[in-house]
N, C-alpha and C positions, 0 to 999 in steps of 0.2 A: 399309638406309641407304646412300646413294651420295654421291659427291663428283665433280664434273666434273674430268677429268684436268688441265685448265689451271688449276684452283684449288689444286692441290697443289704445295707448294714442295719442293725437294730440295736437300740440302747434304751434303758429305762428312762422315762421322762425326767428331765432335770440333770441327767448325767451326760458326760461327753460322748459323742458318737464316734464311729470309726472312720469318718471321712474328713474332707477338707471344707474350708469356709464357703466354697461355691456350690456345695452339694445341694441338690433338691431334697426337700424334706416333707414328710407328712407325720401326723400323729394318729394314734388309735389305741385300741385295747386288745390285748392278746386273748383270743378265743380258745385256741388249742395249741399245744406243743406235742408233736408226734415224733418220738424216737423211732427211726426206721433202720437201725443198725448202723450202716456207714454214714448216713445223713440224718439230720433232725430238721423237720419242717415246722414252721410257726405260722399260724394263720391269724391275721390281725384284722379286726373290724375297724374301718376308717369312719370318720365323722359323717360322711355322706351316704353311709349304708353299704358301701362297697367293701370288698375284702382284698387283702394283699397276702401273698404267699412268700415267705422267706425261707431259704434252704441253706443250711450250712453243714459242713462235715461234723460228725459227732466227736468233737475234740474238746468239749467242755466250755467253749466260748459262750454258749447259750445257757450255761448253768444258772445264771441269775435271772433269767426270763421265766415268768410264771403266768399261768392262766389268770385272767382278770386284771393284770398289771397294765398301767398306761405306759406306752412306749413311743419312741420316735423312730421313724424309718428314714433312711437316706440313701442316695446314690449319686455317683459322679454323673453329671449330665451327658458325658461322652459315652456312658454305658447304655443309654437309651437308643432305640432304633425304631424306625417306622415300619409297620406291617402294611403290606399292600391290601387294598380293598378290591374285592372282585367287581368287575365292571367299571372301575374308575380309570 
């Protein structure tokens, strides 16, 4: 299952997120914030050792997100899609 990075919202832990009450959610710690001109990418370490990539246009909405900060990630379940597995 995959979710496009721009479909994931991010919010500081304990603050309201950008989604609805049925959104899937995870928590983690921000490892890096990369300003890339038109977009900003945030890499979050999740509790199970995996990482998540969040991408937003560089419009200031990620201004309160800093490296080392605990955050919540969420997405509308309808935004998720299944990737085919070779040979299945």
